[in-house]
All heavy atoms as a GROMACS GRO file, in nm:
protein
  568
    1MET      N    1  -0.309  -1.458   0.304
    1MET     CA    2  -0.333  -1.321   0.261
    1MET      C    3  -0.484  -1.300   0.248
    1MET      O    4  -0.554  -1.382   0.191
    1MET     CB    5  -0.262  -1.295   0.128
    1MET     CG    6  -0.281  -1.155   0.078
    1MET     SD    7  -0.204  -1.119  -0.081
    1MET     CE    8  -0.043  -1.188  -0.063
    2SER      N    9  -0.531  -1.188   0.300
    2SER     CA   10  -0.674  -1.160   0.299
    2SER      C   11  -0.720  -1.107   0.163
    2SER      O   12  -0.638  -1.062   0.082
    2SER     CB   13  -0.708  -1.058   0.408
    2SER     OG   14  -0.659  -0.930   0.371
    3ASN      N   15  -0.850  -1.111   0.140
    3ASN     CA   16  -0.905  -1.057   0.016
    3ASN      C   17  -0.881  -0.906   0.007
    3ASN      O   18  -0.862  -0.854  -0.102
    3ASN     CB   19  -1.055  -1.086   0.007
    3ASN     CG   20  -1.081  -1.232  -0.025
    3ASN    OD1   21  -0.998  -1.299  -0.084
    3ASN    ND2   22  -1.197  -1.280   0.016
    4VAL      N   23  -0.882  -0.838   0.122
    4VAL     CA   24  -0.856  -0.694   0.124
    4VAL      C   25  -0.714  -0.668   0.074
    4VAL      O   26  -0.691  -0.578  -0.007
    4VAL     CB   27  -0.876  -0.636   0.266
    4VAL    CG1   28  -0.829  -0.491   0.273
    4VAL    CG2   29  -1.021  -0.647   0.309
    5GLN      N   30  -0.617  -0.747   0.121
    5GLN     CA   31  -0.479  -0.729   0.077
    5GLN      C   32  -0.464  -0.759  -0.072
    5GLN      O   33  -0.392  -0.688  -0.143
    5GLN     CB   34  -0.385  -0.814   0.160
    5GLN     CG   35  -0.371  -0.760   0.301
    5GLN     CD   36  -0.287  -0.849   0.390
    5GLN    OE1   37  -0.302  -0.970   0.389
    5GLN    NE2   38  -0.201  -0.787   0.467
    6LYS      N   39  -0.532  -0.860  -0.122
    6LYS     CA   40  -0.528  -0.890  -0.266
    6LYS      C   41  -0.585  -0.774  -0.346
    6LYS      O   42  -0.532  -0.738  -0.451
    6LYS     CB   43  -0.605  -1.019  -0.296
    6LYS     CG   44  -0.537  -1.143  -0.243
    6LYS     CD   45  -0.622  -1.266  -0.266
    6LYS     CE   46  -0.561  -1.388  -0.200
    6LYS     NZ   47  -0.646  -1.507  -0.212
    7ASP      N   48  -0.692  -0.715  -0.294
    7ASP     CA   49  -0.754  -0.600  -0.359
    7ASP      C   50  -0.656  -0.481  -0.362
    7ASP      O   51  -0.645  -0.412  -0.463
    7ASP     CB   52  -0.883  -0.562  -0.285
    7ASP     CG   53  -0.965  -0.459  -0.359
    7ASP    OD1   54  -0.955  -0.450  -0.484
    7ASP    OD2   55  -1.041  -0.387  -0.292
    8ILE      N   56  -0.586  -0.459  -0.252
    8ILE     CA   57  -0.488  -0.350  -0.246
    8ILE      C   58  -0.379  -0.371  -0.351
    8ILE      O   59  -0.341  -0.276  -0.421
    8ILE     CB   60  -0.425  -0.339  -0.105
    8ILE    CG1   61  -0.530  -0.290  -0.005
    8ILE    CG2   62  -0.304  -0.247  -0.106
    8ILE    CD1   63  -0.486  -0.297   0.140
    9ILE      N   64  -0.329  -0.492  -0.364
    9ILE     CA   65  -0.223  -0.521  -0.461
    9ILE      C   66  -0.270  -0.486  -0.602
    9ILE      O   67  -0.200  -0.420  -0.678
    9ILE     CB   68  -0.178  -0.668  -0.452
    9ILE    CG1   69  -0.108  -0.693  -0.318
    9ILE    CG2   70  -0.085  -0.704  -0.569
    9ILE    CD1   71  -0.087  -0.840  -0.287
   10GLN      N   72  -0.390  -0.530  -0.638
   10GLN     CA   73  -0.442  -0.501  -0.771
   10GLN      C   74  -0.465  -0.351  -0.791
   10GLN      O   75  -0.437  -0.296  -0.898
   10GLN     CB   76  -0.573  -0.577  -0.796
   10GLN     CG   77  -0.554  -0.726  -0.809
   10GLN     CD   78  -0.452  -0.763  -0.916
   10GLN    OE1   79  -0.454  -0.711  -1.027
   10GLN    NE2   80  -0.361  -0.852  -0.881
   11PHE      N   81  -0.516  -0.285  -0.688
   11PHE     CA   82  -0.543  -0.140  -0.694
   11PHE      C   83  -0.415  -0.060  -0.714
   11PHE      O   84  -0.416   0.045  -0.778
   11PHE     CB   85  -0.615  -0.097  -0.567
   11PHE     CG   86  -0.658   0.047  -0.565
   11PHE    CD1   87  -0.753   0.094  -0.654
   11PHE    CD2   88  -0.605   0.136  -0.473
   11PHE    CE1   89  -0.795   0.227  -0.652
   11PHE    CE2   90  -0.645   0.268  -0.470
   11PHE     CZ   91  -0.740   0.314  -0.560
   12CYS      N   92  -0.305  -0.110  -0.663
   12CYS     CA   93  -0.177  -0.038  -0.670
   12CYS      C   94  -0.098  -0.073  -0.797
   12CYS      O   95   0.024  -0.055  -0.801
   12CYS     CB   96  -0.094  -0.066  -0.547
   12CYS     SG   97  -0.162   0.011  -0.399
   13SER      N   98  -0.165  -0.117  -0.902
   13SER     CA   99  -0.096  -0.142  -1.028
   13SER      C  100  -0.042  -0.011  -1.085
   13SER      O  101   0.053  -0.011  -1.163
   13SER     CB  102  -0.186  -0.213  -1.128
   13SER     OG  103  -0.301  -0.135  -1.154
   14ILE      N  104  -0.101   0.101  -1.045
   14ILE     CA  105  -0.040   0.232  -1.066
   14ILE      C  106  -0.015   0.290  -0.927
   14ILE      O  107  -0.088   0.257  -0.833
   14ILE     CB  108  -0.127   0.326  -1.152
   14ILE    CG1  109  -0.260   0.356  -1.084
   14ILE    CG2  110  -0.149   0.271  -1.291
   14ILE    CD1  111  -0.340   0.466  -1.152
   15PRO      N  112   0.088   0.372  -0.908
   15PRO     CA  113   0.120   0.424  -0.774
   15PRO      C  114   0.001   0.496  -0.709
   15PRO      O  115  -0.067   0.575  -0.774
   15PRO     CB  116   0.235   0.520  -0.800
   15PRO     CG  117   0.301   0.469  -0.923
   15PRO     CD  118   0.186   0.416  -1.008
   16ARG      N  119  -0.023   0.463  -0.583
   16ARG     CA  120  -0.135   0.520  -0.507
   16ARG      C  121  -0.087   0.575  -0.374
   16ARG      O  122   0.003   0.518  -0.311
   16ARG     CB  123  -0.241   0.413  -0.478
   16ARG     CG  124  -0.293   0.340  -0.599
   16ARG     CD  125  -0.386   0.424  -0.680
   16ARG     NE  126  -0.444   0.341  -0.786
   16ARG     CZ  127  -0.546   0.378  -0.859
   16ARG    NH1  128  -0.603   0.495  -0.843
   16ARG    NH2  129  -0.592   0.298  -0.953
   17THR      N  130  -0.153   0.681  -0.327
   17THR     CA  131  -0.123   0.738  -0.196
   17THR      C  132  -0.191   0.653  -0.088
   17THR      O  133  -0.286   0.580  -0.118
   17THR     CB  134  -0.176   0.882  -0.184
   17THR    OG1  135  -0.319   0.880  -0.190
   17THR    CG2  136  -0.118   0.973  -0.292
   18PRO      N  137  -0.144   0.664   0.036
   18PRO     CA  138  -0.212   0.591   0.144
   18PRO      C  139  -0.360   0.626   0.153
   18PRO      O  140  -0.443   0.539   0.175
   18PRO     CB  141  -0.137   0.637   0.270
   18PRO     CG  142  -0.001   0.671   0.220
   18PRO     CD  143  -0.022   0.730   0.084
   19LYS      N  144  -0.396   0.753   0.133
   19LYS     CA  145  -0.537   0.793   0.139
   19LYS      C  146  -0.617   0.725   0.029
   19LYS      O  147  -0.728   0.676   0.053
   19LYS     CB  148  -0.550   0.945   0.128
   19LYS     CG  149  -0.695   0.990   0.137
   19LYS     CD  150  -0.708   1.138   0.142
   19LYS     CE  151  -0.849   1.190   0.155
   19LYS     NZ  152  -0.960   1.103   0.143
   20GLU      N  153  -0.564   0.718  -0.092
   20GLU     CA  154  -0.634   0.651  -0.202
   20GLU      C  155  -0.657   0.503  -0.170
   20GLU      O  156  -0.764   0.449  -0.196
   20GLU     CB  157  -0.555   0.664  -0.332
   20GLU     CG  158  -0.553   0.801  -0.391
   20GLU     CD  159  -0.461   0.812  -0.512
   20GLU    OE1  160  -0.351   0.754  -0.512
   20GLU    OE2  161  -0.501   0.881  -0.607
   21ILE      N  162  -0.555   0.439  -0.113
   21ILE     CA  163  -0.567   0.297  -0.079
   21ILE      C  164  -0.676   0.276   0.025
   21ILE      O  165  -0.763   0.191   0.010
   21ILE     CB  166  -0.432   0.241  -0.028
   21ILE    CG1  167  -0.327   0.244  -0.140
   21ILE    CG2  168  -0.449   0.099   0.027
   21ILE    CD1  169  -0.185   0.216  -0.093
   22MET      N  170  -0.674   0.355   0.132
   22MET     CA  171  -0.772   0.339   0.240
   22MET      C  172  -0.912   0.375   0.193
   22MET      O  173  -1.009   0.308   0.229
   22MET     CB  174  -0.732   0.423   0.362
   22MET     CG  175  -0.610   0.370   0.434
   22MET     SD  176  -0.633   0.202   0.494
   22MET     CE  177  -0.479   0.128   0.444
   23ASP      N  178  -0.926   0.478   0.110
   23ASP     CA  179  -1.058   0.512   0.055
   23ASP      C  180  -1.112   0.397  -0.029
   23ASP      O  181  -1.231   0.364  -0.024
   23ASP     CB  182  -1.051   0.639  -0.030
   23ASP     CG  183  -1.038   0.766   0.052
   23ASP    OD1  184  -1.055   0.761   0.176
   23ASP    OD2  185  -1.009   0.872  -0.009
   24HIS      N  186  -1.024   0.335  -0.107
   24HIS     CA  187  -1.064   0.225  -0.195
   24HIS      C  188  -1.119   0.106  -0.116
   24HIS      O  189  -1.218   0.043  -0.156
   24HIS     CB  190  -0.946   0.181  -0.282
   24HIS     CG  191  -0.975   0.066  -0.371
   24HIS    ND1  192  -1.055   0.077  -0.483
   24HIS    CD2  193  -0.938  -0.065  -0.365
   24HIS    CE1  194  -1.065  -0.042  -0.542
   24HIS    NE2  195  -0.994  -0.130  -0.471
   25ILE      N  196  -1.055   0.074  -0.004
   25ILE     CA  197  -1.100  -0.043   0.074
   25ILE      C  198  -1.202  -0.006   0.182
   25ILE      O  199  -1.252  -0.092   0.252
   25ILE     CB  200  -0.981  -0.122   0.134
   25ILE    CG1  201  -0.901  -0.038   0.233
   25ILE    CG2  202  -0.896  -0.180   0.024
   25ILE    CD1  203  -0.796  -0.115   0.311
   26GLY      N  204  -1.230   0.124   0.196
   26GLY     CA  205  -1.334   0.166   0.289
   26GLY      C  206  -1.292   0.179   0.434
   26GLY      O  207  -1.375   0.167   0.524
   27TYR      N  208  -1.165   0.206   0.460
   27TYR     CA  209  -1.115   0.225   0.596
   27TYR      C  210  -1.059   0.366   0.611
   27TYR      O  211  -1.024   0.431   0.513
   27TYR     CB  212  -1.004   0.124   0.628
   27TYR     CG  213  -1.053  -0.017   0.642
   27TYR    CD1  214  -1.044  -0.105   0.534
   27TYR    CD2  215  -1.108  -0.063   0.760
   27TYR    CE1  216  -1.090  -0.237   0.545
   27TYR    CE2  217  -1.154  -0.194   0.772
   27TYR     CZ  218  -1.145  -0.279   0.665
   27TYR     OH  219  -1.189  -0.407   0.675
   28TYR      N  220  -1.050   0.412   0.737
   28TYR     CA  221  -0.990   0.542   0.763
   28TYR      C  222  -0.841   0.535   0.736
   28TYR      O  223  -0.777   0.432   0.761
   28TYR     CB  224  -1.011   0.584   0.909
   28TYR     CG  225  -1.154   0.621   0.939
   28TYR    CD1  226  -1.234   0.539   1.017
   28TYR    CD2  227  -1.209   0.740   0.889
   28TYR    CE1  228  -1.366   0.573   1.044
   28TYR    CE2  229  -1.339   0.774   0.916
   28TYR     CZ  230  -1.418   0.692   0.993
   28TYR     OH  231  -1.547   0.724   1.019
   29ASN      N  232  -0.786   0.646   0.687
   29ASN     CA  233  -0.643   0.654   0.662
   29ASN      C  234  -0.572   0.688   0.792
   29ASN      O  235  -0.559   0.804   0.828
   29ASN     CB  236  -0.615   0.760   0.554
   29ASN     CG  237  -0.468   0.770   0.522
   29ASN    OD1  238  -0.392   0.676   0.542
   29ASN    ND2  239  -0.427   0.885   0.473
   30ASN      N  240  -0.530   0.586   0.866
   30ASN     CA  241  -0.454   0.609   0.988
   30ASN      C  242  -0.344   0.504   0.998
   30ASN      O  243  -0.339   0.407   0.923
   30ASN     CB  244  -0.545   0.609   1.112
   30ASN     CG  245  -0.619   0.479   1.133
   30ASN    OD1  246  -0.567   0.372   1.103
   30ASN    ND2  247  -0.739   0.486   1.185
   31SER      N  248  -0.253   0.526   1.092
   31SER     CA  249  -0.135   0.440   1.101
   31SER      C  250  -0.172   0.295   1.135
   31SER      O  251  -0.106   0.202   1.089
   31SER     CB  252  -0.036   0.495   1.202
   31SER     OG  253  -0.094   0.504   1.330
   32LYS      N  254  -0.276   0.275   1.215
   32LYS     CA  255  -0.315   0.138   1.251
   32LYS      C  256  -0.358   0.059   1.127
   32LYS      O  257  -0.316  -0.055   1.107
   32LYS     CB  258  -0.429   0.140   1.353
   32LYS     CG  259  -0.474   0.000   1.396
   32LYS     CD  260  -0.582   0.010   1.502
   32LYS     CE  261  -0.621  -0.127   1.551
   32LYS     NZ  262  -0.715  -0.195   1.464
   33ASN      N  263  -0.439   0.120   1.041
   33ASN     CA  264  -0.483   0.051   0.920
   33ASN      C  265  -0.368   0.032   0.822
   33ASN      O  266  -0.360  -0.072   0.755
   33ASN     CB  267  -0.599   0.126   0.855
   33ASN     CG  268  -0.728   0.110   0.933
   33ASN    OD1  269  -0.747   0.011   1.002
   33ASN    ND2  270  -0.815   0.208   0.925
   34MET      N  271  -0.278   0.128   0.813
   34MET     CA  272  -0.162   0.112   0.726
   34MET      C  273  -0.075  -0.004   0.776
   34MET      O  274  -0.027  -0.084   0.697
   34MET     CB  275  -0.080   0.241   0.719
   34MET     CG  276  -0.146   0.352   0.639
   34MET     SD  277  -0.170   0.312   0.465
   34MET     CE  278  -0.002   0.315   0.406
   35THR      N  279  -0.057  -0.012   0.908
   35THR     CA  280   0.022  -0.120   0.967
   35THR      C  281  -0.044  -0.255   0.944
   35THR      O  282   0.023  -0.354   0.916
   35THR     CB  283   0.043  -0.095   1.118
   35THR    OG1  284   0.108   0.031   1.135
   35THR    CG2  285   0.126  -0.204   1.181
   36THR      N  286  -0.175  -0.259   0.953
   36THR     CA  287  -0.250  -0.385   0.939
   36THR      C  288  -0.253  -0.435   0.795
   36THR      O  289  -0.236  -0.554   0.770
   36THR     CB  290  -0.394  -0.368   0.991
   36THR    OG1  291  -0.388  -0.327   1.127
   36THR    CG2  292  -0.472  -0.498   0.979
   37TYR      N  293  -0.275  -0.346   0.700
   37TYR     CA  294  -0.300  -0.388   0.562
   37TYR      C  295  -0.184  -0.366   0.465
   37TYR      O  296  -0.158  -0.450   0.380
   37TYR     CB  297  -0.426  -0.320   0.508
   37TYR     CG  298  -0.549  -0.359   0.584
   37TYR    CD1  299  -0.606  -0.272   0.676
   37TYR    CD2  300  -0.606  -0.484   0.568
   37TYR    CE1  301  -0.718  -0.309   0.749
   37TYR    CE2  302  -0.717  -0.523   0.641
   37TYR     CZ  303  -0.773  -0.435   0.731
   37TYR     OH  304  -0.882  -0.473   0.804
   38VAL      N  305  -0.113  -0.254   0.476
   38VAL     CA  306  -0.011  -0.221   0.378
   38VAL      C  307   0.128  -0.268   0.419
   38VAL      O  308   0.202  -0.324   0.338
   38VAL     CB  309  -0.011  -0.069   0.346
   38VAL    CG1  310   0.100  -0.034   0.249
   38VAL    CG2  311  -0.147  -0.028   0.290
   39ARG      N  312   0.165  -0.250   0.543
   39ARG     CA  313   0.300  -0.288   0.589
   39ARG      C  314   0.334  -0.434   0.560
   39ARG      O  315   0.441  -0.463   0.508
   39ARG     CB  316   0.315  -0.256   0.738
   39ARG     CG  317   0.448  -0.289   0.798
   39ARG     CD  318   0.557  -0.190   0.769
   39ARG     NE  319   0.514  -0.055   0.797
   39ARG     CZ  320   0.559   0.053   0.731
   39ARG    NH1  321   0.648   0.039   0.636
   39ARG    NH2  322   0.516   0.173   0.759
   40PRO      N  323   0.243  -0.530   0.587
   40PRO     CA  324   0.277  -0.670   0.555
   40PRO      C  325   0.302  -0.691   0.406
   40PRO      O  326   0.388  -0.771   0.368
   40PRO     CB  327   0.154  -0.749   0.601
   40PRO     CG  328   0.088  -0.663   0.702
   40PRO     CD  329   0.116  -0.522   0.660
   41LEU      N  330   0.230  -0.619   0.321
   41LEU     CA  331   0.250  -0.633   0.176
   41LEU      C  332   0.386  -0.578   0.135
   41LEU      O  333   0.450  -0.632   0.044
   41LEU     CB  334   0.138  -0.561   0.100
   41LEU     CG  335  -0.002  -0.619   0.123
   41LEU    CD1  336  -0.107  -0.532   0.055
   41LEU    CD2  337  -0.010  -0.762   0.073
   42LEU      N  338   0.431  -0.473   0.202
   42LEU     CA  339   0.566  -0.420   0.176
   42LEU      C  340   0.671  -0.523   0.218
   42LEU      O  341   0.765  -0.550   0.145
   42LEU     CB  342   0.589  -0.290   0.254
   42LEU     CG  343   0.517  -0.166   0.204
   42LEU    CD1  344   0.526  -0.055   0.308
   42LEU    CD2  345   0.575  -0.120   0.073
   43GLU      N  346   0.652  -0.580   0.337
   43GLU     CA  347   0.748  -0.678   0.390
   43GLU      C  348   0.754  -0.805   0.308
   43GLU      O  349   0.860  -0.865   0.293
   43GLU     CB  350   0.716  -0.708   0.537
   43GLU     CG  351   0.741  -0.589   0.628
   43GLU     CD  352   0.687  -0.608   0.769
   43GLU    OE1  353   0.626  -0.713   0.798
   43GLU    OE2  354   0.705  -0.515   0.849
   44MET      N  355   0.640  -0.847   0.251
   44MET     CA  356   0.637  -0.968   0.169
   44MET      C  357   0.682  -0.943   0.026
   44MET      O  358   0.696  -1.036  -0.053
   44MET     CB  359   0.496  -1.028   0.168
   44MET     CG  360   0.455  -1.089   0.299
   44MET     SD  361   0.295  -1.175   0.291
   44MET     CE  362   0.180  -1.039   0.282
   45GLY      N  363   0.700  -0.815  -0.010
   45GLY     CA  364   0.750  -0.783  -0.143
   45GLY      C  365   0.644  -0.767  -0.250
   45GLY      O  366   0.676  -0.764  -0.368
   46TYR      N  367   0.517  -0.755  -0.210
   46TYR     CA  368   0.410  -0.735  -0.309
   46TYR      C  369   0.395  -0.588  -0.349
   46TYR      O  370   0.350  -0.558  -0.458
   46TYR     CB  371   0.277  -0.787  -0.256
   46TYR     CG  372   0.272  -0.937  -0.248
   46TYR    CD1  373   0.286  -1.003  -0.127
   46TYR    CD2  374   0.254  -1.013  -0.363
   46TYR    CE1  375   0.281  -1.142  -0.120
   46TYR    CE2  376   0.249  -1.151  -0.357
   46TYR     CZ  377   0.263  -1.215  -0.236
   46TYR     OH  378   0.260  -1.352  -0.228
   47LEU      N  379   0.428  -0.498  -0.256
   47LEU     CA  380   0.423  -0.355  -0.283
   47LEU      C  381   0.560  -0.295  -0.256
   47LEU      O  382   0.639  -0.350  -0.179
   47LEU     CB  383   0.322  -0.284  -0.192
   47LEU     CG  384   0.175  -0.317  -0.207
   47LEU    CD1  385   0.094  -0.235  -0.106
   47LEU    CD2  386   0.125  -0.290  -0.348
   48GLU      N  387   0.586  -0.179  -0.318
   48GLU     CA  388   0.708  -0.105  -0.289
   48GLU      C  389   0.673   0.043  -0.279
   48GLU      O  390   0.572   0.088  -0.335
   48GLU     CB  391   0.815  -0.127  -0.396
   48GLU     CG  392   0.778  -0.073  -0.532
   48GLU     CD  393   0.883  -0.104  -0.639
   48GLU    OE1  394   0.981  -0.174  -0.609
   48GLU    OE2  395   0.864  -0.058  -0.752
   49MET      N  396   0.757   0.116  -0.207
   49MET     CA  397   0.740   0.261  -0.193
   49MET      C  398   0.801   0.330  -0.314
   49MET      O  399   0.903   0.286  -0.365
   49MET     CB  400   0.811   0.312  -0.068
   49MET     CG  401   0.756   0.261   0.060
   49MET     SD  402   0.851   0.330   0.197
   49MET     CE  403   0.784   0.238   0.332
   50THR      N  404   0.739   0.441  -0.357
   50THR     CA  405   0.798   0.516  -0.467
   50THR      C  406   0.916   0.599  -0.420
   50THR      O  407   1.002   0.633  -0.499
   50THR     CB  408   0.693   0.608  -0.534
   50THR    OG1  409   0.637   0.694  -0.435
   50THR    CG2  410   0.584   0.527  -0.602
   51GLU      N  411   0.920   0.631  -0.290
   51GLU     CA  412   1.032   0.705  -0.231
   51GLU      C  413   1.082   0.631  -0.107
   51GLU      O  414   1.059   0.676   0.006
   51GLU     CB  415   0.987   0.847  -0.194
   51GLU     CG  416   0.944   0.930  -0.314
   51GLU     CD  417   0.913   1.074  -0.276
   51GLU    OE1  418   0.982   1.129  -0.189
   51GLU    OE2  419   0.820   1.130  -0.335
   52PRO      N  420   1.152   0.520  -0.126
   52PRO     CA  421   1.193   0.439  -0.009
   52PRO      C  422   1.289   0.511   0.086
   52PRO      O  423   1.293   0.480   0.204
   52PRO     CB  424   1.258   0.316  -0.072
   52PRO     CG  425   1.289   0.353  -0.211
   52PRO     CD  426   1.194   0.461  -0.251
   53GLU      N  427   1.364   0.609   0.034
   53GLU     CA  428   1.457   0.682   0.121
   53GLU      C  429   1.385   0.780   0.213
   53GLU      O  430   1.443   0.830   0.308
   53GLU     CB  431   1.565   0.754   0.038
   53GLU     CG  432   1.514   0.865  -0.052
   53GLU     CD  433   1.445   0.816  -0.181
   53GLU    OE1  434   1.453   0.697  -0.216
   53GLU    OE2  435   1.381   0.901  -0.246
   54LYS      N  436   1.256   0.808   0.186
   54LYS     CA  437   1.176   0.899   0.268
   54LYS      C  438   1.042   0.832   0.300
   54LYS      O  439   0.939   0.869   0.245
   54LYS     CB  440   1.149   1.030   0.193
   54LYS     CG  441   1.272   1.106   0.154
   54LYS     CD  442   1.232   1.229   0.075
   54LYS     CE  443   1.351   1.290   0.007
   54LYS     NZ  444   1.310   1.397  -0.085
   55PRO      N  445   1.041   0.732   0.390
   55PRO     CA  446   0.917   0.656   0.414
   55PRO      C  447   0.800   0.738   0.468
   55PRO      O  448   0.685   0.700   0.452
   55PRO     CB  449   0.959   0.549   0.513
   55PRO     CG  450   1.089   0.591   0.568
   55PRO     CD  451   1.152   0.683   0.468
   56ASN      N  452   0.827   0.852   0.532
   56ASN     CA  453   0.718   0.933   0.587
   56ASN      C  454   0.687   1.056   0.504
   56ASN      O  455   0.616   1.145   0.549
   56ASN     CB  456   0.753   0.975   0.730
   56ASN     CG  457   0.764   0.855   0.822
   56ASN    OD1  458   0.684   0.763   0.814
   56ASN    ND2  459   0.864   0.854   0.908
   57SER      N  460   0.736   1.060   0.382
   57SER     CA  461   0.712   1.174   0.293
   57SER      C  462   0.564   1.190   0.262
   57SER      O  463   0.492   1.092   0.243
   57SER     CB  464   0.789   1.154   0.162
   57SER     OG  465   0.750   1.251   0.067
   58LYS      N  466   0.520   1.316   0.254
   58LYS     CA  467   0.380   1.341   0.218
   58LYS      C  468   0.353   1.300   0.074
   58LYS      O  469   0.238   1.282   0.034
   58LYS     CB  470   0.344   1.488   0.239
   58LYS     CG  471   0.418   1.582   0.148
   58LYS     CD  472   0.378   1.726   0.170
   58LYS     CE  473   0.457   1.813   0.074
   58LYS     NZ  474   0.391   1.938   0.048
   59ASN      N  475   0.458   1.285  -0.006
   59ASN     CA  476   0.444   1.245  -0.147
   59ASN      C  477   0.460   1.095  -0.168
   59ASN      O  478   0.463   1.048  -0.281
   59ASN     CB  479   0.547   1.319  -0.233
   59ASN     CG  480   0.528   1.469  -0.227
   59ASN    OD1  481   0.416   1.518  -0.228
   59ASN    ND2  482   0.638   1.542  -0.218
   60GLN      N  483   0.469   1.020  -0.057
   60GLN     CA  484   0.490   0.875  -0.066
   60GLN      C  485   0.371   0.807  -0.135
   60GLN      O  486   0.256   0.837  -0.107
   60GLN     CB  487   0.507   0.817   0.074
   60GLN     CG  488   0.543   0.671   0.076
   60GLN     CD  489   0.678   0.645   0.014
   60GLN    OE1  490   0.687   0.606  -0.102
   60GLN    NE2  491   0.782   0.672   0.089
   61LYS      N  492   0.403   0.718  -0.225
   61LYS     CA  493   0.302   0.636  -0.290
   61LYS      C  494   0.349   0.492  -0.288
   61LYS      O  495   0.466   0.463  -0.267
   61LYS     CB  496   0.278   0.682  -0.434
   61LYS     CG  497   0.215   0.819  -0.443
   61LYS     CD  498   0.182   0.855  -0.585
   61LYS     CE  499   0.116   0.992  -0.589
   61LYS     NZ  500   0.080   1.031  -0.724
   62TYR      N  501   0.255   0.402  -0.310
   62TYR     CA  502   0.284   0.259  -0.310
   62TYR      C  503   0.244   0.202  -0.445
   62TYR      O  504   0.142   0.239  -0.500
   62TYR     CB  505   0.208   0.188  -0.197
   62TYR     CG  506   0.247   0.242  -0.062
   62TYR    CD1  507   0.180   0.350  -0.005
   62TYR    CD2  508   0.354   0.188   0.008
   62TYR    CE1  509   0.218   0.401   0.118
   62TYR    CE2  510   0.392   0.238   0.131
   62TYR     CZ  511   0.324   0.344   0.186
   62TYR     OH  512   0.362   0.395   0.307
   63ARG      N  513   0.327   0.109  -0.495
   63ARG     CA  514   0.295   0.047  -0.624
   63ARG      C  515   0.321  -0.103  -0.616
   63ARG      O  516   0.403  -0.150  -0.538
   63ARG     CB  517   0.374   0.110  -0.737
   63ARG     CG  518   0.521   0.084  -0.732
   63ARG     CD  519   0.594   0.147  -0.850
   63ARG     NE  520   0.734   0.160  -0.816
   63ARG     CZ  521   0.803   0.272  -0.826
   63ARG    NH1  522   0.749   0.380  -0.873
   63ARG    NH2  523   0.929   0.275  -0.788
   64LYS      N  524   0.251  -0.172  -0.702
   64LYS     CA  525   0.262  -0.318  -0.712
   64LYS      C  526   0.398  -0.355  -0.769
   64LYS      O  527   0.448  -0.291  -0.861
   64LYS     CB  528   0.151  -0.369  -0.804
   64LYS     CG  529   0.149  -0.516  -0.825
   64LYS     CD  530   0.033  -0.549  -0.918
   64LYS     CE  531   0.030  -0.695  -0.954
   64LYS     NZ  532  -0.081  -0.725  -1.044
   65VAL      N  533   0.457  -0.459  -0.713
   65VAL     CA  534   0.583  -0.511  -0.765
   65VAL      C  535   0.549  -0.625  -0.858
   65VAL      O  536   0.465  -0.710  -0.828
   65VAL     CB  537   0.672  -0.564  -0.650
   65VAL    CG1  538   0.797  -0.629  -0.703
   65VAL    CG2  539   0.707  -0.451  -0.554
   66ARG      N  540   0.612  -0.627  -0.973
   66ARG     CA  541   0.587  -0.736  -1.071
   66ARG      C  542   0.656  -0.862  -1.022
   66ARG      O  543   0.778  -0.873  -1.029
   66ARG     CB  544   0.643  -0.697  -1.208
   66ARG     CG  545   0.586  -0.569  -1.261
   66ARG     CD  546   0.448  -0.593  -1.322
   66ARG     NE  547   0.395  -0.472  -1.378
   66ARG     CZ  548   0.273  -0.427  -1.354
   66ARG    NH1  549   0.192  -0.492  -1.276
   66ARG    NH2  550   0.233  -0.314  -1.408
   67LYS      N  551   0.578  -0.954  -0.968
   67LYS     CA  552   0.635  -1.082  -0.923
   67LYS      C  553   0.615  -1.184  -1.033
   67LYS      O  554   0.504  -1.204  -1.078
   67LYS     CB  555   0.569  -1.128  -0.794
   67LYS     CG  556   0.617  -1.056  -0.673
   67LYS     CD  557   0.587  -1.137  -0.551
   67LYS     CE  558   0.684  -1.099  -0.444
   67LYS     NZ  559   0.683  -1.188  -0.332
   68GLU      N  560   0.721  -1.246  -1.072
   68GLU     CA  561   0.716  -1.344  -1.182
   68GLU      C  562   0.720  -1.484  -1.125
   68GLU      O  563   0.783  -1.513  -1.033
   68GLU     CB  564   0.833  -1.324  -1.278
   68GLU     CG  565   0.847  -1.181  -1.320
   68GLU     CD  566   0.776  -1.147  -1.450
   68GLU    OE1  567   0.757  -1.237  -1.533
   68GLU    OE2  568   0.738  -1.033  -1.468
   0.00000   0.00000   0.00000
């Protein structure tokens, strides 16, 4: 896991929009960057969607999952 991904996990301790996440790490908010940095974290279970039934919702946010 990259340092950028670790930073994203910590940043998402409260729900964040894709734009907030990309602004925080200094990248453009586009699908390529979301696929590169956020999608793997979702698949590994570090982040979750606030509206999983609507993955493309304009109100979609991502939050850290409490891993014990």
